[in-house]
C-alpha positions in Angstrom: 0.0 0.0 0.0 1.3 3.5 -0.9 1.5 5.9 1.9 2.2 9.6 1.3 4.1 11.1 4.2 4.7 14.5 2.6 2.8 16.2 -0.2 4.0 18.8 -2.7 2.3 21.9 -4.3 -1.2 21.4 -5.6 -2.1 21.0 -9.3 -4.3 24.1 -9.2 -1.5 26.3 -8.0 0.9 24.9 -10.6 -1.6 25.8 -13.4 -2.0 29.3 -12.0 1.8 29.7 -12.0 2.0 28.5 -15.7 -0.7 30.8 -16.9 1.1 33.8 -15.5 4.3 32.8 -17.3 2.5 32.1 -20.5 1.0 35.6 -20.7 4.4 37.3 -20.0 6.1 35.2 -22.8 3.4 36.0 -25.3 4.0 39.7 -24.9 7.8 39.4 -25.2 7.6 37.4 -28.4 5.1 39.7 -29.9 7.3 42.7 -29.1 10.4 41.1 -30.7 8.3 40.2 -33.8 7.3 43.8 -34.2 10.4 45.7 -33.2 13.3 43.3 -33.7 16.7 44.2 -32.1 15.2 47.4 -30.5 12.9 45.2 -28.5 15.6 42.7 -27.6 17.8 45.5 -26.3 15.0 46.9 -24.2 14.3 43.5 -22.7 18.0 42.8 -22.1 18.3 46.1 -20.2 15.2 45.4 -18.2 15.9 41.8 -17.2 19.7 41.6 -17.3 20.9 45.2 -17.1 22.8 44.4 -20.3 23.1 46.5 -23.4 26.4 45.9 -25.2 27.5 47.3 -28.5 27.0 43.8 -29.9 25.4 40.8 -28.4 27.6 38.5 -30.5 31.0 38.1 -29.0 34.1 38.9 -31.1 37.1 36.7 -31.3 39.0 39.0 -29.0 36.2 38.9 -26.4 36.2 35.1 -26.6 40.0 35.0 -26.2 39.7 37.3 -23.2 37.3 34.9 -21.5 39.6 32.0 -22.1 42.5 34.0 -20.6 40.5 34.5 -17.4 40.4 30.8 -16.6 43.0 28.8 -14.8 44.8 25.9 -16.7 43.0 23.4 -14.4 39.6 24.9 -15.2 40.3 24.6 -19.0 41.5 21.1 -18.5 38.4 20.1 -16.5 36.1 21.6 -19.2 38.1 19.7 -21.9 37.8 16.4 -19.9 34.0 16.8 -19.5 33.6 17.6 -23.2 35.6 14.6 -24.2 33.2 12.3 -22.2 30.2 13.9 -23.8 31.8 13.7 -27.3 32.8 10.0 -26.8 29.3 8.9 -25.8 27.6 11.0 -28.5 29.9 9.4 -31.1 28.9 5.9 -29.9 25.3 6.9 -30.1 25.8 8.3 -33.7 27.3 5.0 -34.7 24.1 3.3 -33.8 22.3 5.3 -36.6 22.8 4.1 -40.1 21.4 4.8 -43.5 19.4 1.9 -45.0 18.4 0.8 -48.5 16.5 -2.3 -49.4 14.6 -3.8 -52.4 11.3 -4.5 -50.7 9.7 -5.9 -53.9 11.3 -6.6 -57.4 12.0 -3.2 -58.8 11.0 -1.3 -55.7 13.9 0.2 -53.7 13.2 2.0 -50.4 15.6 3.7 -48.0 16.3 6.4 -45.5 19.2 8.8 -44.9 20.2 10.4 -41.6 20.7 14.1 -42.3 21.8 16.6 -39.7 19.7 19.8 -39.4 21.5 22.8 -40.9 21.5 25.2 -38.0 21.0 24.9 -34.2 20.9 27.3 -31.3 22.2 25.9 -28.0 20.9 27.8 -25.0 23.0 27.8 -21.8 21.3 29.1 -18.7 23.2 31.5 -16.5 20.9 33.5 -14.3 21.4 32.1 -10.8 24.0 29.5 -11.8 26.1 29.6 -15.0 25.5 26.1 -16.3 28.8 25.5 -18.0 27.9 21.8 -18.7 24.9 22.8 -20.8 27.4 24.1 -23.4 28.9 20.6 -23.6 25.5 18.9 -23.9 24.2 21.2 -26.7 27.2 22.4 -28.7 29.4 19.3 -28.5 26.5 16.9 -29.3 25.3 19.1 -32.2 28.8 19.1 -33.7 29.2 15.3 -33.4 25.8 15.1 -35.2 27.3 17.1 -38.1 25.4 20.4 -37.7 27.0 23.0 -40.0 26.0 26.1 -38.0 25.8 26.0 -34.2 25.2 29.2 -32.3 25.3 29.4 -28.5 23.6 31.9 -26.3 23.9 32.6 -22.6 22.9 35.6 -20.4 25.5 37.9 -18.8 26.7 37.0 -15.3 27.7 39.8 -13.0 27.3 42.2 -15.9 29.7 40.5 -18.3 30.0 37.3 -20.3 30.7 34.4 -18.0 34.3 33.3 -18.9 33.8 29.6 -18.1 30.5 29.4 -20.1 32.1 31.2 -23.1 35.1 29.0 -22.9 33.0 25.9 -23.0 31.0 27.1 -25.9 34.1 28.0 -27.9 35.9 24.7 -27.0 32.8 22.8 -27.9 32.9 24.2 -31.4 30.2 26.9 -31.4 30.3 29.0 -34.6 28.7 32.1 -33.1 28.5 33.0 -29.4 26.0 35.5 -28.0 25.8 37.0 -24.6 22.0 37.2 -24.4 19.6 35.4 -22.2 16.0 34.6 -21.4 13.0 34.7 -23.7 14.7 37.4 -25.8 17.5 34.9 -26.6 15.2 32.1 -27.6 13.0 34.4 -29.7 16.0 36.0 -31.4 17.3 32.6 -32.5 13.9 31.4 -33.6 12.6 34.5 -35.3 15.8 36.1 -36.4 16.9 39.7 -35.8 19.2 42.3 -37.3 22.1 40.7 -35.4 21.2 37.0 -35.6 20.0 34.9 -38.5 17.2 32.4 -37.5 18.0 28.7 -36.8 16.2 25.5 -37.6 16.3 24.0 -34.1 16.7 25.1 -30.5 18.1 23.0 -27.6 19.0 23.6 -24.0 17.5 23.9 -20.6 16.3 27.1 -18.9 13.9 28.6 -16.5 10.1 28.5 -16.8 10.1 31.5 -19.1 12.7 29.9 -21.5 10.7 26.6 -21.5 7.5 28.5 -22.3 9.2 30.4 -25.1 10.3 27.2 -26.7 6.7 25.8 -26.4 5.2 28.9 -28.0 7.8 29.0 -30.8 7.7 25.3 -31.6 6.6 24.8 -35.1 8.4 27.9 -36.3 11.5 26.1 -35.2 12.1 22.6 -33.8 12.9 22.2 -30.1 14.5 19.4 -28.2 12.2 19.4 -25.2 9.8 21.7 -23.3 11.8 21.3 -20.2 10.4 22.6 -17.0 11.9 22.8 -13.5 14.5 20.1 -12.6 13.0 17.0 -11.1 14.7 14.3 -9.1 13.3 11.1 -7.7 15.1 8.8 -5.3 14.1 5.1 -5.1 15.5 3.7 -1.9 15.4 0.8 0.5 17.0 0.0 3.9 20.5 0.0 2.2 20.3 3.8 1.8 21.2 6.0 4.7 19.5 9.3 5.5 22.6 11.4 4.9 23.0 10.2 1.3 19.3 10.4 0.5 19.0 14.0 1.9 22.2 15.1 0.1 20.9 13.8 -3.2 17.5 15.3 -2.7 18.8 18.8 -1.8 21.5 18.5 -4.5 18.8 18.9 -7.1 16.3 21.0 -5.1 18.9 23.9 -5.2 18.2 24.3 -8.9 15.2 26.6 -8.2 12.3 27.4 -5.9 10.1 25.0 -7.8 12.3 21.9 -8.4 10.5 18.8 -7.2 12.5 16.3 -5.2 10.7 13.1 -4.2 11.7 10.1 -2.1 10.1 6.7 -2.6 11.2 4.0 -0.2 10.3 0.7 1.3 12.0 1.7 4.5 9.8 3.4 7.1 12.9 4.2 9.2 14.5 6.1 6.3 11.2 7.9 5.4 10.8 9.1 9.0 14.4 10.1 9.3 14.5 12.3 6.2 12.8 15.5 7.5 15.3 15.9 10.3 18.3 15.1 8.1 17.1 17.6 5.5 16.9 20.3 8.2 20.4 19.4 9.5 21.9 19.8 6.0 20.0 23.0 5.2 21.6 24.6 8.2 25.0 24.5 6.5 24.1 24.3 2.8 25.1 27.6 1.0 22.1 27.3 -1.3 19.7 26.5 1.6 17.4 29.4 0.8 16.5 28.0 -2.6 16.8 24.3 -1.8 14.8 24.7 1.4 11.9 26.5 -0.3 11.8 23.9 -3.1 11.8 21.0 -0.6 9.1 22.6 1.5 6.8 23.4 -1.4 7.5 20.5 -3.8 9.3 17.8 -1.8 7.5 14.5 -1.2 8.1 11.4 0.8 6.2 8.2 -0.2 6.3 4.9 1.6 5.8 1.6 -0.4 5.6 -2.0 0.5 7.6 -3.6 -2.3 10.0 -2.9 -5.1 7.2 -3.6 -7.6 5.1 -0.9 -6.0 8.0 1.5 -6.2 8.3 0.8 -9.9 4.6 1.5 -10.4 4.8 4.8 -8.4 8.0 5.9 -10.1 6.6 5.3 -13.6 3.6 7.4 -12.8 5.9 10.3 -11.8 7.9 9.8 -15.0 10.6 12.1 -13.6 13.6 13.6 -15.3 16.2 12.1 -12.9 15.7 8.8 -11.1 18.4 7.7 -8.6 18.1 4.0 -7.5 19.7 3.5 -4.1 18.7 0.0 -3.4 20.2 -3.5 -2.9 19.4 -4.5 -6.5 19.3 -1.4 -8.7 19.3 -3.4 -11.9 15.7 -4.6 -11.1 14.6 -1.0 -11.8 16.6 -0.8 -15.0 14.9 -3.9 -16.2 11.4 -2.9 -15.1 11.0 0.9 -15.3 9.8 2.5 -18.5 9.2 6.2 -17.7 12.3 8.2 -16.8 14.7 10.8 -18.4 17.9 9.2 -17.0 18.6 6.4 -14.5 21.4 6.6 -12.0 21.9 3.1 -10.7 23.5 2.4 -7.4 24.9 4.3 -4.4 28.1 5.1 -6.2 26.7 7.4 -8.8 24.4 10.5 -8.6 22.6 13.1 -10.7 25.5 15.5 -10.4 27.8 13.2 -12.4 25.3 13.2 -15.2 24.7 16.9 -15.0 28.4 17.8 -15.2 30.9 15.3 -16.4 30.2 11.6 -17.0 29.1 11.9 -20.6 25.4 11.2 -20.7 23.3 14.2 -21.7 21.8 16.3 -19.0 19.0 17.9 -21.1 16.1 15.6 -20.1 12.3 15.4 -20.2 10.3 16.9 -17.4 6.6 17.3 -16.6 5.8 13.6 -17.3 7.3 13.9 -20.9 9.4 10.9 -20.1 6.2 8.9 -20.9 6.8 9.6 -24.6 10.4 10.9 -25.2 13.9 10.5 -24.0 16.4 13.4 -23.5 18.7 15.3 -25.8 21.1 13.0 -27.8 22.9 13.1 -31.1 19.8 11.7 -32.8 17.8 14.8 -31.9 19.9 16.8 -34.3 19.4 14.4 -37.2 16.4 14.0 -39.5 15.7 10.5 -40.8 14.4 11.1 -44.3 13.0 8.4 -46.5 13.2 8.0 -50.3 12.0 5.6 -53.0 13.1 4.4 -56.4 10.9 2.3 -58.7 11.6 0.6 -62.0 9.1 0.8 -64.9 7.6 -2.7 -64.6 7.2 -2.3 -60.8 5.6 1.2 -61.3 3.0 -0.4 -63.5 2.1 -3.1 -61.0 2.2 -0.9 -57.9 0.2 1.7 -59.8 -2.7 -0.7 -60.4 -3.0 -1.4 -56.7 -2.5 2.3 -55.8 -5.2 3.3 -58.3 -7.8 1.0 -56.7 -6.9 2.2 -53.2 -7.2 5.9 -54.2 -10.6 5.2 -55.7 -11.6 3.5 -52.5 -10.8 6.7 -50.6 -12.2 9.1 -53.2 -8.9 10.7 -54.0 -9.3 11.1 -57.8 -6.2 13.2 -58.3 -4.1 10.6 -56.5 -5.7 8.0 -58.7 -4.7 9.9 -61.8 -1.1 9.9 -60.7 -1.2 6.1 -60.4 -3.2 5.6 -63.7 -0.7 7.7 -65.6 2.2 5.3 -64.6 0.1 2.3 -65.4 -0.6 3.7 -68.9 3.0 4.9 -69.4 4.8 1.8 -68.1 2.2 -0.9 -68.6 3.9 -2.2 -71.7 7.0 -3.2 -69.9 8.2 -6.7 -70.8 9.1 -7.5 -67.2 7.1 -10.0 -65.2 4.8 -7.7 -63.2 3.3 -10.7 -61.3 6.5 -10.8 -59.2 5.5 -7.5 -57.7 1.9 -8.3 -56.7 
């Protein structure tokens, strides 16, 4: 039996929050559509106190950012990017073009074609997410995208050196110091200083996520990613210190980042609140993490591992840590998650920063129908067909009858023309149908 020991924020309040964000984003996008760069500059001044001569960084400005970093910092960024690149290359190798003769004279196939241009957004308001540059820029380049632009807001009234370095080292072709909805809209719509792109990727706050949602269709997007979510699946082998550390480690992302503990251990469930308070007393990001835990944190007690799988799949959370005696059981049985972190030895921070799997993942139950960002997101699988004359005649006869069945007379005419044109072929059409 499932027992909820701590509940999170109600659905009604979540909907109210979303509606407020939606209306703000509608106004911002409309303003940029009408006024272009002038609107972007007004918005950048209002939200980021940032109005540079050019939002796009010059080579000299990029070099200046690189020079501000220590050799160890450069090396660490390079190490993380190599892990992301290596895994993305393995993923790409799993994609292949195909071509097959499905019937005599009928050849079908598909090609995997990278999109031509991509914008990679790197959040940087509260925390400059250096790792988001690896996840977007490096993966897009492995996919073969020709034009990759990267955008991130200013930090302390200047481009963040580490973020810019990561963008540059990852292979970005254009780097912009610009954030928020105005950055997403500039990339999607195009402005005087930035040509539009075909596809936008990257995490962001609720305003960035809503901008991607509203602009989807005009451009492609990877995910409509909401606040970070983390779910811990635990049993008696997990201690309160580790569970609380891993919950707060993700709750610090923002005031509305859900962190949920599911466990078969009543002792652990009952020990968590006190351990959370103990750690909040010394955690530098306690104000943010504490509010998130108080408003969105949950503790759920289950009887069995099977019950924990059922509950976890209903949550369909972005990050799922499995801190149990047999973590592979959940790998084999769970179906709805953005990424699994199996065993006490790993954690979400590894995935977020360095280990190589992509940290741009589905939220808001989207894990029910999609995975996260990977090299395949940047690639279109496009089909083609080639038909020999004798096969066109035979296929055309069947197509003609099916078109008539549906009442598509123009379609029927296309098929009939091929039957008439190629029906005298000396080949054996009976082999086709």
